[in-house]
C-alpha positions in Angstrom: -277.8 -164.7 57.8 -279.0 -167.5 60.1 -281.4 -168.7 57.4 -278.6 -168.8 54.8 -276.4 -170.7 57.2 -279.2 -173.2 57.9 -279.8 -173.7 54.1 -276.0 -174.1 53.5 -275.8 -176.8 56.2 -278.9 -178.7 55.0 -277.6 -178.6 51.3 -274.1 -179.7 52.4 -275.6 -182.6 54.5 -278.0 -183.7 51.8 -275.4 -183.4 49.1 -273.0 -185.7 50.9 -275.6 -188.3 51.8 -276.9 -188.4 48.2 -273.4 -188.6 46.8 -272.6 -191.5 49.2 -275.8 -193.2 48.3 -275.0 -193.0 44.6 -271.5 -194.1 45.1 -272.0 -197.0 47.5 -275.6 -198.2 47.4 -277.1 -197.4 44.0 -276.4 -200.3 41.7 -276.1 -198.3 38.5 -274.2 -195.4 37.0 -274.2 -192.3 39.1 -275.2 -189.1 37.4 -274.5 -185.4 37.9 -271.5 -183.3 36.9 -271.1 -181.7 40.3 -271.1 -184.8 42.5 -268.6 -184.6 45.4 -267.0 -187.9 44.4 -266.5 -186.8 40.8 -264.9 -183.5 41.9 -262.7 -185.4 44.4 -261.2 -187.7 41.7 -260.9 -184.8 39.2 -259.0 -182.8 41.7 -256.7 -185.5 43.1 -255.9 -187.8 40.1 -254.1 -185.3 37.9 -251.7 -184.0 40.6 -251.0 -187.6 41.6 -250.2 -188.4 37.9 -247.9 -185.4 37.6 -246.0 -186.3 40.8 -245.8 -189.9 39.9 -244.4 -189.2 36.4 -241.4 -187.5 38.0 -240.2 -190.9 39.2 -237.6 -192.3 36.8 -237.8 -196.0 37.9 -240.7 -197.7 36.1 -241.2 -200.0 39.1 -241.5 -197.2 41.6 -243.7 -195.3 39.2 -246.1 -198.2 38.8 -246.1 -198.8 42.6 -247.0 -195.2 43.2 -249.9 -195.5 40.8 -251.0 -198.7 42.6 -251.3 -196.7 45.9 -253.8 -194.2 44.5 -256.8 -196.5 44.3 -256.8 -197.7 48.0 -255.7 -194.3 49.3 -258.3 -192.4 47.4 -261.0 -194.7 48.9 -259.8 -193.8 52.4 -259.5 -190.1 51.7 -263.0 -190.1 50.0 -264.5 -191.5 53.2 -262.6 -188.8 55.2 -264.1 -186.1 52.9 -267.6 -187.5 53.3 -267.3 -187.6 57.1 -265.8 -184.1 57.2 -268.6 -182.7 55.0 -271.2 -184.3 57.3 -269.6 -182.9 60.4 -269.5 -179.4 58.8 -273.0 -179.6 57.6 -274.4 -180.4 61.0 -272.2 -177.8 62.6 -273.7 -175.2 60.3 -277.2 -176.2 61.3 -276.2 -175.9 65.0 -274.7 -172.5 64.3 -277.9 -171.4 62.5 -279.9 -172.4 65.6 -277.8 -170.1 67.8 -275.2 -172.7 69.0 -277.7 -174.1 71.6 -275.1 -175.7 73.9 -273.6 -175.3 77.4 -269.8 -175.3 76.9 -267.8 -175.2 80.1 -264.5 -174.6 78.2 -265.4 -171.6 76.0 -268.2 -169.4 74.8 -270.6 -171.3 72.5 -270.0 -170.7 68.8 -268.9 -172.3 65.6 -266.0 -174.0 67.2 -268.2 -175.6 69.8 -270.7 -176.6 67.1 -267.9 -178.3 65.1 -266.7 -180.1 68.3 -270.2 -181.3 69.2 -270.9 -182.4 65.6 -267.6 -184.3 65.4 -268.0 -186.1 68.7 -271.6 -186.9 67.9 -271.2 -188.3 64.4 -268.4 -190.6 65.6 -270.6 -191.6 68.6 -268.0 -190.5 71.2 -270.6 -188.9 73.5 -268.0 -187.1 75.8 -270.7 -185.1 77.6 -268.5 -182.0 78.2 -270.8 -179.9 76.0 -274.5 -180.4 76.5 -277.5 -179.3 74.6 -279.9 -176.7 76.1 -282.8 -176.9 73.7 -285.2 -179.6 72.3 -284.1 -179.0 68.7 -280.4 -179.5 69.7 -281.2 -182.8 71.4 -283.2 -184.1 68.5 -280.5 -183.1 66.0 -277.8 -184.8 68.1 -279.9 -188.0 68.0 -280.3 -187.7 64.3 -276.5 -187.1 63.7 -275.5 -190.0 65.9 -277.8 -192.3 63.9 -276.4 -190.9 60.7 -272.9 -191.6 61.8 -273.7 -195.1 62.9 -275.5 -195.8 59.6 -272.6 -194.3 57.6 -270.1 -196.6 59.5 -272.2 -199.6 58.8 -272.5 -198.8 55.0 -268.7 -198.2 54.8 -268.0 -201.6 56.5 -270.1 -203.3 53.8 -268.5 -201.2 51.0 -265.0 -202.5 51.4 -265.8 -206.3 50.9 -267.9 -205.5 47.8 -265.0 -203.6 46.2 -262.3 -206.1 46.9 -264.5 -209.0 45.9 -265.1 -207.4 42.5 -261.4 -206.6 42.2 -260.5 -210.2 43.0 -262.9 -211.6 40.4 -261.5 -209.3 37.8 -257.8 -210.2 38.5 -258.4 -214.0 38.4 -259.2 -214.0 34.7 -256.3 -211.5 34.0 -253.8 -213.8 35.7 -255.2 -216.8 33.8 -254.8 -215.0 30.5 -251.0 -214.8 31.1 -250.5 -218.5 30.3 -252.6 -218.2 27.2 -251.6 -214.8 25.7 -248.3 -213.9 27.3 -247.5 -210.9 29.5 -248.4 -208.4 28.4 -251.2 -210.3 26.5 -251.1 -210.0 22.7 -253.6 -211.2 20.0 -250.7 -212.9 18.1 -249.6 -214.9 21.1 -253.1 -215.9 22.0 -253.9 -217.3 18.6 -250.4 -218.9 18.3 -250.9 -220.8 21.5 -254.3 -222.0 20.3 -253.1 -223.1 16.9 -252.6 -226.8 17.6 -255.0 -229.4 16.5 -258.2 -229.5 18.5 -257.6 -226.1 20.1 -260.5 -224.3 18.4 -262.9 -225.5 21.1 -260.6 -224.3 23.8 -260.3 -220.9 22.1 -264.1 -220.7 21.8 -264.5 -221.5 25.5 -261.9 -218.8 26.3 -263.9 -216.3 24.4 -267.1 -217.3 26.2 -265.3 -216.8 29.5 -264.1 -213.4 28.5 -267.6 -212.5 27.2 -268.9 -213.1 30.8 -265.8 -211.3 32.3 -266.5 -208.2 30.1 -270.2 -208.2 31.3 -269.1 -208.4 34.9 -266.5 -205.7 34.4 -269.2 -203.5 32.8 -271.6 -204.1 35.7 -269.1 -203.7 38.6 -266.9 -200.8 37.3 -269.9 -198.7 36.2 -271.4 -199.1 39.7 -268.0 -198.6 41.4 -265.8 -196.5 39.0 -263.1 -196.4 41.8 -262.1 -200.0 40.7 -260.8 -198.6 37.4 -257.9 -197.0 39.4 -256.9 -200.3 41.1 -253.8 -201.8 39.4 -253.1 -205.5 38.8 -250.7 -207.5 40.8 -247.9 -207.3 38.1 -246.5 -204.4 36.3 -247.0 -205.9 32.9 -250.7 -206.6 33.5 -253.8 -204.4 33.6 -257.5 -204.7 33.0 -257.2 -202.4 30.0 -254.4 -204.4 28.4 -256.4 -207.6 28.9 -259.6 -206.2 27.5 -257.8 -204.7 24.5 -256.0 -207.9 23.8 -259.3 -209.8 23.8 -260.8 -207.1 21.4 -257.7 -207.4 19.2 -258.1 -211.2 19.0 -261.9 -211.0 18.4 -261.4 -208.4 15.7 -258.7 -210.5 14.0 -260.9 -213.6 14.2 -263.9 -211.8 12.7 -261.9 -210.0 9.9 -259.5 -212.7 8.7 -259.4 -216.1 10.4 -261.3 -219.2 9.4 -263.1 -221.3 12.0 -266.2 -221.6 14.0 -264.7 -219.6 16.9 -265.3 -216.5 14.7 -269.0 -216.7 15.7 -268.2 -216.5 19.4 -265.7 -213.8 18.6 -268.5 -211.6 17.4 -270.4 -212.0 20.7 -267.3 -211.4 22.8 -266.3 -208.3 20.7 -269.8 -206.8 21.2 -269.9 -206.9 25.0 -266.2 -206.1 25.4 -266.5 -203.0 23.2 -269.6 -202.1 25.1 -267.7 -202.2 28.4 -264.8 -200.2 27.0 -267.1 -197.4 25.6 -269.2 -197.1 28.7 -266.2 -197.0 31.0 -264.6 -194.2 28.9 -267.9 -192.3 29.2 -267.8 -192.6 33.0 -264.7 -190.4 33.0 -266.1 -188.1 30.2 -263.3 -189.2 27.8 -263.5 -188.7 24.1 -262.0 -191.3 21.8 -258.4 -190.6 20.5 -258.4 -190.2 16.8 -254.9 -189.0 15.9 -252.8 -191.6 17.7 -250.0 -193.6 16.1 -251.2 -196.7 14.3 -250.9 -199.8 16.6 -250.8 -202.1 13.5 -249.2 -200.4 10.5 -248.9 -202.4 7.2 -245.5 -203.8 7.9 -246.6 -205.0 11.3 -249.7 -206.5 9.8 -247.5 -208.5 7.4 -245.4 -209.7 10.3 -248.5 -210.7 12.1 -249.8 -212.6 9.1 -246.6 -214.5 8.7 -246.4 -215.4 12.3 -250.0 -216.7 12.3 -249.4 -218.7 9.1 -246.2 -220.2 10.5 -248.0 -221.2 13.7 -250.7 -223.0 11.7 -253.6 -220.6 12.1 -256.1 -220.8 9.3 -255.8 -217.2 8.1 -258.4 -216.0 5.5 -256.5 -213.4 3.7 -257.7 -211.5 0.6 -257.2 -208.0 -0.8 -259.6 -206.5 1.7 -258.6 -208.3 4.9 -256.5 -205.5 6.2 -259.3 -203.0 5.5 -261.8 -205.2 7.4 -259.5 -205.4 10.3 -259.0 -201.6 10.2 -262.7 -201.1 10.3 -263.0 -203.3 13.3 -260.2 -201.5 15.1 -261.9 -198.1 14.6 -264.8 -199.3 16.7 -262.7 -199.6 19.9 -259.1 -198.4 19.7 -259.9 -194.8 20.2 -261.7 -195.5 23.5 -259.0 -197.9 24.6 -256.3 -195.2 24.0 -258.4 -192.6 25.8 -258.6 -194.8 28.9 -255.0 -195.8 28.6 -253.8 -192.2 28.5 -256.1 -191.2 31.4 -255.3 -194.1 33.7 -251.7 -194.5 32.6 -252.1 -198.1 31.8 -250.3 -199.0 28.5 -252.1 -200.9 25.7 -250.6 -204.2 24.6 -249.0 -204.5 21.1 -250.4 -206.8 18.5 -247.1 -208.7 18.5 -244.8 -208.9 21.5 -242.0 -206.4 20.9 -239.6 -208.1 23.3 -240.6 -211.8 23.6 -239.3 -213.5 26.7 -239.4 -217.0 28.1 -242.4 -217.0 30.4 -243.6 -219.8 32.7 -245.9 -221.2 30.0 -242.9 -221.8 27.7 -240.8 -223.4 30.4 -243.6 -225.9 31.2 -244.0 -226.5 27.4 -240.3 -227.4 27.2 -240.7 -229.9 30.0 -243.6 -231.5 28.1 -241.4 -231.5 24.9 -238.7 -233.4 26.8 -241.3 -236.0 27.9 -242.3 -236.5 24.3 -238.8 -236.9 23.0 -238.3 -239.7 25.5 -241.0 -241.7 23.7 -240.1 -242.6 20.1 -243.7 -242.6 19.1 -244.3 -239.1 20.3 -240.9 -237.7 19.3 -241.3 -234.5 17.3 -238.1 -232.5 17.8 -234.7 -232.9 19.4 -234.1 -232.0 23.0 -232.4 -228.6 23.3 -232.2 -228.1 27.0 -231.9 -230.4 29.9 -234.5 -230.7 32.6 -232.4 -228.8 35.2 -232.0 -225.8 32.9 -235.7 -225.7 32.2 -236.7 -225.9 35.9 -234.3 -223.1 36.6 -236.0 -221.0 34.0 -239.2 -221.4 36.0 -237.5 -219.6 38.8 -235.6 -217.0 36.8 -238.4 -215.9 34.5 -241.0 -215.1 37.1 -243.2 -212.0 36.9 -241.7 -208.6 37.5 -243.7 -207.2 40.4 
Protein backbone atom coordinates (compact mmCIF):
# COMPACT_ATOMS: atom_id res chain seq x y z
CA UNK A 1 0.00 0.00 0.00
CA UNK A 2 2.82 2.39 0.86
CA UNK A 3 4.52 1.63 -2.45
CA UNK A 4 1.32 2.35 -4.41
CA UNK A 5 0.88 5.61 -2.53
CA UNK A 6 4.47 6.57 -3.30
CA UNK A 7 4.00 5.79 -6.99
CA UNK A 8 0.74 7.76 -7.07
CA UNK A 9 2.45 10.78 -5.51
CA UNK A 10 5.39 10.64 -7.92
CA UNK A 11 3.09 10.24 -10.95
CA UNK A 12 0.89 13.12 -9.78
CA UNK A 13 3.90 15.38 -9.22
CA UNK A 14 5.65 14.54 -12.48
CA UNK A 15 2.39 14.81 -14.43
CA UNK A 16 1.75 18.32 -13.13
CA UNK A 17 5.31 19.49 -13.74
CA UNK A 18 5.34 18.09 -17.28
CA UNK A 19 1.93 19.60 -18.04
CA UNK A 20 3.04 23.01 -16.75
CA UNK A 21 6.25 22.72 -18.78
CA UNK A 22 4.31 21.98 -21.98
CA UNK A 23 1.80 24.75 -21.33
CA UNK A 24 4.14 27.54 -20.24
CA UNK A 25 7.69 26.86 -21.41
CA UNK A 26 7.56 24.57 -24.45
CA UNK A 27 7.37 26.84 -27.56
CA UNK A 28 5.35 24.43 -29.67
CA UNK A 29 2.06 22.57 -29.69
CA UNK A 30 1.56 20.45 -26.59
CA UNK A 31 0.68 16.80 -27.20
CA UNK A 32 -1.24 14.20 -25.21
CA UNK A 33 -4.96 13.55 -24.84
CA UNK A 34 -4.82 13.17 -21.05
CA UNK A 35 -2.98 16.36 -20.16
CA UNK A 36 -4.25 18.12 -17.04
CA UNK A 37 -4.67 21.43 -18.90
CA UNK A 38 -6.67 19.79 -21.67
CA UNK A 39 -8.94 18.05 -19.17
CA UNK A 40 -9.37 21.28 -17.21
CA UNK A 41 -10.62 23.25 -20.21
CA UNK A 42 -12.78 20.38 -21.45
CA UNK A 43 -14.48 20.15 -18.05
CA UNK A 44 -14.93 23.89 -17.39
CA UNK A 45 -15.69 25.43 -20.82
CA UNK A 46 -18.92 23.60 -21.64
CA UNK A 47 -20.59 24.33 -18.28
CA UNK A 48 -19.51 27.96 -18.60
CA UNK A 49 -21.07 28.13 -22.07
CA UNK A 50 -24.29 26.53 -20.81
CA UNK A 51 -24.66 28.98 -17.93
CA UNK A 52 -23.70 31.99 -20.03
CA UNK A 53 -26.23 31.09 -22.72
CA UNK A 54 -28.98 31.48 -20.11
CA UNK A 55 -28.35 35.23 -20.05
CA UNK A 56 -30.78 37.04 -22.31
CA UNK A 57 -28.93 40.34 -22.64
CA UNK A 58 -26.31 40.01 -25.43
CA UNK A 59 -24.00 42.46 -23.67
CA UNK A 60 -24.08 40.53 -20.42
CA UNK A 61 -23.61 37.30 -22.30
CA UNK A 62 -20.53 38.59 -24.11
CA UNK A 63 -19.14 40.02 -20.87
CA UNK A 64 -19.57 36.64 -19.18
CA UNK A 65 -17.67 34.97 -22.02
CA UNK A 66 -14.90 37.55 -21.69
CA UNK A 67 -14.36 36.61 -18.03
CA UNK A 68 -13.63 32.99 -18.83
CA UNK A 69 -10.16 33.43 -20.34
CA UNK A 70 -8.56 35.35 -17.44
CA UNK A 71 -10.42 33.38 -14.77
CA UNK A 72 -9.49 30.05 -16.32
CA UNK A 73 -5.84 31.07 -16.21
CA UNK A 74 -6.09 31.79 -12.48
CA UNK A 75 -7.95 28.57 -11.71
CA UNK A 76 -5.52 26.54 -13.84
CA UNK A 77 -2.67 27.82 -11.69
CA UNK A 78 -4.66 26.87 -8.58
CA UNK A 79 -5.18 23.36 -9.98
CA UNK A 80 -1.47 22.98 -10.71
CA UNK A 81 -0.48 24.17 -7.25
CA UNK A 82 -3.08 21.95 -5.54
CA UNK A 83 -1.93 18.91 -7.51
CA UNK A 84 1.71 19.53 -6.53
CA UNK A 85 0.74 19.91 -2.87
CA UNK A 86 -1.22 16.67 -3.03
CA UNK A 87 1.57 14.84 -4.84
CA UNK A 88 4.20 15.74 -2.24
CA UNK A 89 1.73 14.91 0.55
CA UNK A 90 1.26 11.42 -0.87
CA UNK A 91 5.03 10.95 -0.94
CA UNK A 92 5.28 12.06 2.69
CA UNK A 93 2.45 9.70 3.62
CA UNK A 94 4.16 6.81 1.85
CA UNK A 95 7.26 7.46 3.94
CA UNK A 96 5.22 7.07 7.14
CA UNK A 97 4.42 10.76 7.79
CA UNK A 98 7.90 11.45 9.23
CA UNK A 99 7.02 14.64 11.13
CA UNK A 100 6.69 15.85 14.69
CA UNK A 101 3.29 17.55 14.95
CA UNK A 102 2.51 19.16 18.31
CA UNK A 103 -1.13 19.71 17.37
CA UNK A 104 -2.22 16.23 16.29
CA UNK A 105 -1.09 12.73 15.48
CA UNK A 106 1.05 12.67 12.27
CA UNK A 107 -0.94 11.48 9.26
CA UNK A 108 -2.25 12.54 5.88
CA UNK A 109 -3.64 15.83 7.24
CA UNK A 110 -0.25 16.73 8.66
CA UNK A 111 1.38 15.74 5.39
CA UNK A 112 -0.96 18.01 3.42
CA UNK A 113 -0.30 20.85 5.87
CA UNK A 114 3.47 20.46 5.60
CA UNK A 115 3.31 20.20 1.82
CA UNK A 116 1.15 23.33 1.51
CA UNK A 117 3.26 25.48 3.82
CA UNK A 118 6.45 24.28 2.17
CA UNK A 119 5.48 24.78 -1.48
CA UNK A 120 4.34 28.32 -0.73
CA UNK A 121 7.58 28.87 1.26
CA UNK A 122 5.79 29.84 4.49
CA UNK A 123 8.07 27.80 6.77
CA UNK A 124 5.94 28.12 9.93
CA UNK A 125 7.99 25.55 11.85
CA UNK A 126 5.15 24.11 13.96
CA UNK A 127 5.61 20.75 12.23
CA UNK A 128 9.21 19.56 11.94
CA UNK A 129 10.75 16.65 10.01
CA UNK A 130 12.32 13.77 11.93
CA UNK A 131 14.14 11.97 9.13
CA UNK A 132 16.77 12.78 6.54
CA UNK A 133 14.42 11.88 3.68
CA UNK A 134 11.79 14.28 4.95
CA UNK A 135 14.29 17.14 5.21
CA UNK A 136 15.55 16.59 1.68
CA UNK A 137 12.03 16.37 0.27
CA UNK A 138 11.05 19.60 2.01
CA UNK A 139 14.04 21.34 0.43
CA UNK A 140 13.06 19.92 -2.96
CA UNK A 141 9.44 21.02 -2.55
CA UNK A 142 10.41 24.53 -1.45
CA UNK A 143 12.63 24.88 -4.51
CA UNK A 144 9.86 23.56 -6.74
CA UNK A 145 7.40 26.07 -5.33
CA UNK A 146 9.83 28.95 -5.77
CA UNK A 147 10.56 27.92 -9.37
CA UNK A 148 6.86 27.50 -10.11
CA UNK A 149 6.18 31.02 -8.81
CA UNK A 150 8.98 32.47 -10.94
CA UNK A 151 7.70 30.73 -14.10
CA UNK A 152 4.15 31.93 -13.45
CA UNK A 153 5.33 35.51 -12.98
CA UNK A 154 6.94 35.34 -16.42
CA UNK A 155 3.91 33.61 -17.96
CA UNK A 156 1.46 36.48 -17.50
CA UNK A 157 3.45 39.15 -19.40
CA UNK A 158 3.98 36.78 -22.34
CA UNK A 159 0.28 36.03 -22.59
CA UNK A 160 -0.90 39.61 -22.41
CA UNK A 161 1.81 40.80 -24.79
CA UNK A 162 0.63 38.29 -27.41
CA UNK A 163 -2.98 39.29 -26.76
CA UNK A 164 -2.16 42.98 -27.18
CA UNK A 165 -0.35 42.40 -30.49
CA UNK A 166 -3.32 40.43 -31.77
CA UNK A 167 -5.86 43.09 -30.83
CA UNK A 168 -3.99 46.04 -32.38
CA UNK A 169 -4.50 44.75 -35.92
CA UNK A 170 -8.12 43.81 -35.19
CA UNK A 171 -8.82 47.36 -34.04
CA UNK A 172 -7.10 48.81 -37.10
CA UNK A 173 -9.24 46.62 -39.35
CA UNK A 174 -12.35 48.37 -38.07
CA UNK A 175 -11.67 51.53 -40.10
CA UNK A 176 -10.90 49.48 -43.21
CA UNK A 177 -13.56 46.78 -43.15
CA UNK A 178 -16.29 47.92 -40.79
CA UNK A 179 -17.41 46.36 -37.55
CA UNK A 180 -17.91 43.48 -37.78
CA UNK A 181 -15.46 43.34 -40.70
CA UNK A 182 -16.79 42.17 -44.06
CA UNK A 183 -15.09 41.39 -47.34
CA UNK A 184 -17.50 43.63 -49.25
CA UNK A 185 -16.75 46.62 -47.04
CA UNK A 186 -13.01 46.03 -47.14
CA UNK A 187 -12.95 46.00 -50.94
CA UNK A 188 -15.38 48.91 -51.20
CA UNK A 189 -13.22 51.12 -49.01
CA UNK A 190 -10.20 50.29 -51.16
CA UNK A 191 -11.91 50.89 -54.51
CA UNK A 192 -10.70 54.43 -55.08
CA UNK A 193 -7.89 55.23 -57.52
CA UNK A 194 -4.48 54.25 -56.25
CA UNK A 195 -5.84 52.12 -53.40
CA UNK A 196 -4.56 48.83 -54.86
CA UNK A 197 -1.17 49.40 -53.26
CA UNK A 198 -2.78 50.10 -49.89
CA UNK A 199 -4.83 46.91 -50.16
CA UNK A 200 -1.72 44.89 -51.00
CA UNK A 201 0.08 46.34 -47.99
CA UNK A 202 -2.91 45.49 -45.82
CA UNK A 203 -2.81 41.89 -47.01
CA UNK A 204 0.93 41.76 -46.29
CA UNK A 205 0.26 42.95 -42.74
CA UNK A 206 -2.41 40.31 -42.25
CA UNK A 207 -0.14 37.64 -43.67
CA UNK A 208 2.30 38.42 -40.87
CA UNK A 209 -0.54 38.76 -38.34
CA UNK A 210 -1.79 35.28 -39.27
CA UNK A 211 1.70 33.84 -38.85
CA UNK A 212 2.02 35.45 -35.42
CA UNK A 213 -1.44 34.19 -34.48
CA UNK A 214 -0.44 30.68 -35.52
CA UNK A 215 2.78 30.79 -33.51
CA UNK A 216 1.37 32.36 -30.33
CA UNK A 217 -2.00 30.61 -30.11
CA UNK A 218 -0.62 27.14 -30.78
CA UNK A 219 1.96 27.68 -28.04
CA UNK A 220 -0.66 29.23 -25.75
CA UNK A 221 -4.14 27.95 -26.73
CA UNK A 222 -5.56 29.78 -23.72
CA UNK A 223 -5.40 32.98 -25.80
CA UNK A 224 -8.15 31.64 -28.06
CA UNK A 225 -10.63 32.15 -25.21
CA UNK A 226 -9.67 35.80 -24.71
CA UNK A 227 -12.29 38.10 -26.25
CA UNK A 228 -11.70 41.39 -28.03
CA UNK A 229 -12.41 44.77 -26.51
CA UNK A 230 -15.69 45.28 -28.40
CA UNK A 231 -18.67 42.98 -28.69
CA UNK A 232 -18.71 43.11 -32.50
CA UNK A 233 -15.04 42.17 -32.86
CA UNK A 234 -13.15 38.91 -32.46
CA UNK A 235 -10.03 37.29 -33.81
CA UNK A 236 -12.14 34.66 -35.59
CA UNK A 237 -14.29 37.25 -37.37
CA UNK A 238 -11.21 39.24 -38.41
CA UNK A 239 -9.39 36.17 -39.70
CA UNK A 240 -12.49 34.97 -41.57
CA UNK A 241 -13.03 38.40 -43.14
CA UNK A 242 -9.45 38.39 -44.43
CA UNK A 243 -9.94 34.88 -45.82
CA UNK A 244 -13.20 35.99 -47.48
CA UNK A 245 -11.46 38.96 -49.03
CA UNK A 246 -8.51 36.91 -50.22
CA UNK A 247 -10.79 34.24 -51.69
CA UNK A 248 -12.81 36.89 -53.52
CA UNK A 249 -9.67 38.52 -54.89
CA UNK A 250 -8.32 35.18 -56.09
CA UNK A 251 -11.57 33.92 -57.60
CA UNK A 252 -12.99 36.98 -59.30
CA UNK A 253 -11.24 40.35 -58.96
CA UNK A 254 -8.72 41.81 -61.37
CA UNK A 255 -5.55 43.43 -60.08
CA UNK A 256 -2.03 42.75 -58.87
CA UNK A 257 -3.22 42.45 -55.27
CA UNK A 258 -4.60 39.00 -56.15
CA UNK A 259 -1.01 37.66 -56.01
CA UNK A 260 -0.57 38.82 -52.44
CA UNK A 261 -4.04 37.50 -51.67
CA UNK A 262 -2.82 33.98 -52.47
CA UNK A 263 0.01 34.26 -49.94
CA UNK A 264 -2.25 35.74 -47.26
CA UNK A 265 -4.92 33.12 -47.90
CA UNK A 266 -2.42 30.28 -47.51
CA UNK A 267 -1.06 31.31 -44.10
CA UNK A 268 -4.46 32.46 -42.79
CA UNK A 269 -6.04 29.13 -43.70
CA UNK A 270 -3.07 27.33 -42.16
CA UNK A 271 -3.65 29.18 -38.87
CA UNK A 272 -7.39 28.45 -38.94
CA UNK A 273 -6.94 24.72 -39.60
CA UNK A 274 -4.20 24.23 -37.00
CA UNK A 275 -6.11 26.11 -34.30
CA UNK A 276 -9.22 24.02 -34.92
CA UNK A 277 -7.09 20.91 -34.51
CA UNK A 278 -5.84 22.20 -31.15
CA UNK A 279 -9.39 21.72 -29.84
CA UNK A 280 -9.92 18.48 -31.83
CA UNK A 281 -12.69 20.08 -33.88
CA UNK A 282 -13.90 18.63 -37.15
CA UNK A 283 -14.93 21.03 -39.94
CA UNK A 284 -18.64 21.76 -40.20
CA UNK A 285 -20.08 20.51 -43.48
CA UNK A 286 -23.88 20.92 -43.26
CA UNK A 287 -24.11 24.53 -42.11
CA UNK A 288 -26.28 27.14 -43.90
CA UNK A 289 -24.57 28.77 -46.86
CA UNK A 290 -22.93 32.06 -45.87
CA UNK A 291 -23.09 33.30 -49.46
CA UNK A 292 -26.07 31.92 -51.40
CA UNK A 293 -26.61 32.83 -55.04
CA UNK A 294 -28.79 35.86 -54.33
CA UNK A 295 -26.28 37.23 -51.83
CA UNK A 296 -23.51 36.68 -54.35
CA UNK A 297 -25.44 38.77 -56.89
CA UNK A 298 -25.86 41.48 -54.29
CA UNK A 299 -22.14 41.33 -53.50
CA UNK A 300 -21.29 41.54 -57.19
CA UNK A 301 -23.52 44.60 -57.73
CA UNK A 302 -22.10 46.33 -54.66
CA UNK A 303 -18.52 45.81 -55.82
CA UNK A 304 -19.31 46.99 -59.35
CA UNK A 305 -21.05 50.12 -58.06
CA UNK A 306 -18.06 50.84 -55.84
CA UNK A 307 -15.64 50.66 -58.76
CA UNK A 308 -14.00 47.31 -57.98
CA UNK A 309 -12.67 45.61 -61.13
CA UNK A 310 -14.64 42.39 -60.86
CA UNK A 311 -13.68 39.57 -63.19
CA UNK A 312 -16.94 37.73 -63.58
CA UNK A 313 -17.64 34.82 -65.89
CA UNK A 314 -19.82 31.73 -65.87
CA UNK A 315 -17.54 29.94 -63.42
CA UNK A 316 -16.64 32.75 -61.00
CA UNK A 317 -19.16 31.68 -58.36
CA UNK A 318 -17.91 28.07 -58.62
CA UNK A 319 -14.30 29.22 -58.16
CA UNK A 320 -15.30 31.23 -55.11
CA UNK A 321 -17.24 28.28 -53.72
CA UNK A 322 -14.19 26.04 -54.15
CA UNK A 323 -12.10 28.57 -52.23
CA UNK A 324 -14.66 28.78 -49.44
CA UNK A 325 -14.73 25.01 -48.97
CA UNK A 326 -11.07 25.17 -47.96
CA UNK A 327 -11.67 27.22 -44.81
CA UNK A 328 -15.33 27.88 -43.96
CA UNK A 329 -15.90 24.51 -42.27
CA UNK A 330 -12.99 25.11 -39.88
CA UNK A 331 -14.09 28.69 -39.21
CA UNK A 332 -17.61 27.51 -38.37
CA UNK A 333 -16.25 24.81 -36.06
CA UNK A 334 -14.19 27.35 -34.11
CA UNK A 335 -17.06 29.82 -34.13
CA UNK A 336 -19.48 27.28 -32.67
CA UNK A 337 -17.00 26.09 -30.06
CA UNK A 338 -15.80 29.51 -28.86
CA UNK A 339 -19.18 31.24 -29.36
CA UNK A 340 -17.67 33.93 -31.58
CA UNK A 341 -19.96 34.65 -34.56
CA UNK A 342 -18.57 34.74 -38.08
CA UNK A 343 -18.92 37.95 -40.08
CA UNK A 344 -21.29 38.13 -43.07
CA UNK A 345 -20.00 38.76 -46.56
CA UNK A 346 -22.12 41.91 -46.69
CA UNK A 347 -23.10 43.94 -43.63
CA UNK A 348 -26.69 43.00 -42.81
CA UNK A 349 -27.33 46.16 -40.80
CA UNK A 350 -24.98 48.87 -42.05
CA UNK A 351 -24.39 51.68 -39.61
CA UNK A 352 -22.50 54.93 -39.60
CA UNK A 353 -19.19 54.11 -38.02
CA UNK A 354 -16.33 56.45 -37.15
CA UNK A 355 -14.70 55.98 -40.55
CA UNK A 356 -17.81 57.26 -42.36
CA UNK A 357 -18.09 60.28 -40.07
CA UNK A 358 -14.50 61.25 -40.80
CA UNK A 359 -15.07 60.67 -44.51
CA UNK A 360 -17.98 63.12 -44.44
CA UNK A 361 -15.78 65.75 -42.84
CA UNK A 362 -13.32 65.28 -45.68
CA UNK A 363 -16.16 65.51 -48.22
CA UNK A 364 -17.19 68.83 -46.72
CA UNK A 365 -13.63 70.10 -47.10
CA UNK A 366 -13.70 69.10 -50.76
CA UNK A 367 -17.02 70.80 -51.43
CA UNK A 368 -15.59 74.06 -50.11
CA UNK A 369 -13.03 73.97 -52.94
CA UNK A 370 -14.63 74.30 -56.43
CA UNK A 371 -11.75 72.38 -57.98
CA UNK A 372 -12.24 69.37 -55.71
CA UNK A 373 -16.03 69.59 -55.51
CA UNK A 374 -17.59 66.20 -56.19
CA UNK A 375 -20.96 66.07 -54.45
CA UNK A 376 -23.22 68.49 -52.56
CA UNK A 377 -22.91 68.83 -48.82
CA UNK A 378 -25.65 66.88 -47.06
CA UNK A 379 -24.79 67.42 -43.42
CA UNK A 380 -23.29 70.32 -41.55
CA UNK A 381 -20.08 69.96 -39.60
CA UNK A 382 -21.72 69.98 -36.20
CA UNK A 383 -23.98 67.06 -37.12
CA UNK A 384 -21.05 65.05 -38.41
CA UNK A 385 -18.92 65.71 -35.33
CA UNK A 386 -21.89 64.69 -33.18
CA UNK A 387 -22.02 61.41 -35.10
CA UNK A 388 -18.49 60.68 -33.98
CA UNK A 389 -19.71 60.66 -30.41
CA UNK A 390 -23.05 58.95 -30.98
CA UNK A 391 -21.79 56.11 -33.17
CA UNK A 392 -18.98 54.86 -30.96
CA UNK A 393 -18.40 51.15 -30.45
CA UNK A 394 -20.73 49.08 -28.33
CA UNK A 395 -18.64 47.68 -25.49
